[in-house]
Phi, psi and omega in degrees: 000355182299320181297320182294319180295321181286341179281350180256127185286329179207158174231152177218151179229131178274122180235167176301334180274357181130204182259124178267105184268124180243111181269144176270114181297323182297315181291319177299325177297316179294322178298317179297312181297322177298318178296317178298316179298318180298314180291325177296320178297319178295320180295318180294318178297319179297315180299312180292329175296320177294315180299320178290321183295329183258000182296141013273004173279183178223157178304326180294333179292333175298317180296322179296317180295317179299314180298320180297316180294317179297322180296318179294327180290319178292338175273009179061037173242132181253095180289347183275355181054045175093354183291327179297319178296322178295319177298321181298318181286342182265355180297128184290340183243031185296331182289345180264002184236154176286166180298318181295318178297318178299319181294315180297314180298318179297319179295320179295317178297318178295317180297321178295316178298319178296319179297316178296320177298322179295320178297313179297324178294315178299318179295319180296316179296316179296320178297319178296319179294320181287347176281350177275128182234017180299332182298328185285341181267358179281153182297147181298131180088353179241137181220125181288163179297320181296323178292322177297318178296316180300314179298321179296319179293317179298316179296321181295320184273353185276354179077180186262313185231075181290146173269178188303319185254016185297326187267357188305315183288346182259355180283139178288160175280151178295123182283152175268118180295162177285154178300316182300314181297316182295315182291321178297318179291325178295312181299322177296324183288331182265353182304315181288352182260351185239147172281178187299317181293316179296322181292320178298320178295319178295322178298320180296313180297319181293318180292325175297318178295322181297325180284317181196129014256017186307314181300321180294316179294321181297322179299315180293324180292321177294323177300318178295321182295331177285328186271315185272159177293323179214127187283352183253313199301317182292320177290324179297314179296317184288309189273330179275324185252296194288331180274350178295131182260355178280165179302140178273339175298129181074312185286336184227311182297154177226170185233160176226133184269167176281183170306142188288308189259344191246137167238106186303325175210148178265005177273117186300312182294323181293314181296317179300320182295313180296318180297314181296318180296319178296323177295321178293324175296317178296316180299320179298316177296321181294314181294328177276352181072025186269356176289147178281130180293145176289141181221127175293140184060011184076008186227313186279115187285148174258151179294137181252012186303321187292339181294335189302327187254024182293315181251164175059034188230139179218141171276118183262126183287148176223168181292312182259327179207150175273171170219157182262120179261119178240129181241174178238154172055046175280132188245016179221166180230145175251130184244135177249129178210123177048047174082004179244149177253135179232138175261124183240123176284138185260356183237150175211121180063034177081010180228164173296146171297139176289158179307320180296326178288320176295321178300317178301314181296316181289327177293324176300321178293316179297327182275350182292126184259007182294154182266153176297150176281163180304125179084352186284322190299320182256012181307318181298344179295344173301326180280350182262343183266199180296149189285324185294311177301323179294318180296319180291319178296322180297318180290325187272320189249350184235032185252001180200166175067206183295328179297318179295317181297318182289318178296321178297323177298321179290311186287341178258004181289158177300318172193181184245142180228139175246123169270095189284144180266011176254166175243131180220173179137178182281126177234110182303336182272354179238105187292346179257006186299317180290327177298312180292323177299314180297314180297321179296317180292324184286319184221347180055223178267009181076355179224013181238020171227144174261093191294346180277341179291153180308321169203152174247123175274127179248125177239120184273165186291344176266008178093352176288155184215177179179180185224140169249125188243132171285136195271341191294326187277338183193172179254171190300326179299334182289309179292330177295325177298311179296318184294323177296317177298316183295314181294320178295318179294318180300312188275324190249351180240313181279303177069184183221162175284174179299333179273358179092007178273165174290150179282151178113165179282156179261126179260095185283355179279356178297137174294138183292162176303152183258129174289131173282139184257144182225148173227083189259114181289167183301319181299320179289324179297327177292322176295319178300315180295322177297317177296321180297317181295321177297313181296320180296322177298320178293314183296318181293336182276344183275127176248143181230144169223111178256128187232140174254120177248111184237019176287330175198171179210211185293341179301307180288325180298318180292332176295338175277002181059046182229145174294127178302323180293315178298319179303310182294319179298321178290323176298321179293323176298317178295318179298315181295321181294320178290333179284316189252338184079013179205167178261162180217163177296124187242133181252127168235131182278133175234154181263152175238036186280003171284352177249155183294130182059026177287148178238270185225165171218160182263134169255120180274097192283341178275107184238170175299323180292318181290323179291326177295319178295314181299316179297324178294323178295331181269350182263112183293339182281349180279134180281163178296324179297319178294318179297317181296321179295319178293323178299312181297321179295317180293320179294318178296320178297317180296316179298321179295319178295321179297319180293321177298318179297317180295331185261017173087011182250035178281184184254309198285323180292325177295313180294323177300314181291324175297323178295318178298317179298319180296323179292318179297323182275356180073028180259128179266122181238108178301325180296308181296323180297319179291318181298315184286347181261357181291129183279143176264093184281346173229102182251123188231156178201139175262129177278128180292148182233138175056055176292328183256345182054043180273339180246121178279097184288343174288320180278325180237074186295340180278345183267062179243148178276159180261001181079210181198184184201187184208168179281167179295139181282320178254147180299330182248030183229186181244145168250125184232116173246140181218152179228128179267106188257116178060211184263343191224027181213132172231126180250130179247140174239108187245128181236152175201188180239134177299326187289345182267124175290347182281345185242034176247008177278181184273102177264080193276069185301311186287316180298316180293318178300319183294309182295323180294314181294323177302316181296311182298317182293315182295324179289344172268008176059040174249133182298134180214165176286145179265133177243101186298138182295340185270001184233075177290157177290146179243140180227156186277132178260171183294342179264015178063026173259169177239124180221170179295159184305126174200175190286343176272021176252000000 
């Protein structure tokens, strides 16, 4: 009963002499410590807010300016050219101050104004410098004198110790490309996919659009770009993500895997505790703005806007559109285990729970033998099904009583965690282990992830872990940044005891986790079951093949003086052509975070140059020298397109925004309608690696991540995510649908990559391992057959 007594702040007894009030000193101590922590947090946020607000200057520079102005005045020099005297005569309380006081106050006001003007000037200059992107188009390893001067100026104006949001006000706005450039690049991108007659027809439609209504739409779009922080991002979030009424499970959410080879502990509660504690440490740095902003070349800053909604965020369903709810200072976590929901407090006495304390709480949940309440076990499947039934059920059945309180606990939690009763991870003896691991992270059982939370942390019973992320609030590099910090903190800072438990003493006086209560009527249970069946149909149709390729990596590719990303994209084009016998519209995601609130742009990887190279590879009459020349030309073209996308000169986001403007204005455009309806049958993305460089993979080669992946974008296409890990490993995550007859062919990614890389390396006269064309890799399929590597394996 000690825990119960300490959970009550006071007790009272009514006596003939009055009320005898008995206060609990322990609880009052915790209340006091919580208050101190809260005020300390506010003070730190205020301080960091000031530092960010005056960046690239510093508060101390204000004192320097004030002292300098005061010194010149005592030397009888007026640097203000009479402005200080004007301020003195304009002071509203001048009659209550001496002349000397008026002079000092006026000088301080002038110095402050001069200091603020200096800050705005520095920001303007820095914004102008950051609008220059010539450096990104220069050859690797070569830097012009003008770029060196530019980099020196950017470094000089960037200050010494920037905080996470220090550069936000200095980032340039995303520019709106010209209509001519966008349409010319679009026509160039579709040329290899169309025959002569189809291309001529497309040229006619495009040129008609260029004459009218493109100029009218462009004017309105430019007006938005002047007014809004980013002319794309808000519409992209609303129309691509939040207005979609289809299930977000598989179709939108994506996953991130744990360390590939290492499981620090096999104790589920211990691993969950360290991970959660590391996340709380990251959240504290994030809320205070103390994380270091990412910078290209270590100098050019990236936008940090997307980090703001990482924690305490939920996608709330609506009838016509969803919205993203972001809160502050959430102090609890909701845990799902074997069909039950538990609320776990993350603070004790004004501090985060230690890993050992979190382990105790999570172990209590694992040991709990209570049964799920009616309708509780599959309740999360509402977030996996269609959005409209979920929105209506939420309004009707979760708007009052215990259901409202419990749903509110989930939606206001810092994040959601599942203590999974399955075991997953990479097993070298099981060729399908990564496939099953990927499917589990992407959709699980369709009812054991809360897909609306900003992210769901999944911890398996063997200690392996991973993340399922809702896509509307941010893109994969953002969650990857946090995940890298968490894994490094878990393995190299927090650690475990020899028995696999978390380090530290156990505080058994903690109140146990609280079961969330539900009163779900039969009608709502039927809706839950309907959502589950829809989600299960989607999940059962998704096929995954995750592959580790460690015969070579970026080390050998770079020796060929080729971009590893361009190399892989060309290998995928060759693989797809050998699989299908034709080319398809290919999507590669690129970031636009060099601009304020920038998110992504599309790189159209299927080009005239890449198709010429692929055809040459299939033509036996083509010499190796000719193939190599075509390869280099295709790789250079891909790199140039990637750079254009990064610098705001892409194709698809501009056309997307023009389409939105046309819809708002009630203008029907056959060209835009056709462009926006084209399917991406090969959708690809590279997962960033080592954004923080917290893990030395040379020293600890086993501590590498496996990346993550996503579901297929088109019903008859492939989704391919890849991560280039270190010098000798490339991991692929390939998805497709069983229901499509178009994706049951041999998509021999690894075999083709291997033979292709052998060819490129050997023609550069660098020694390499030989991969015989007659021996493709074999993988196990769900029907226990053996076939060449493809996505249905």
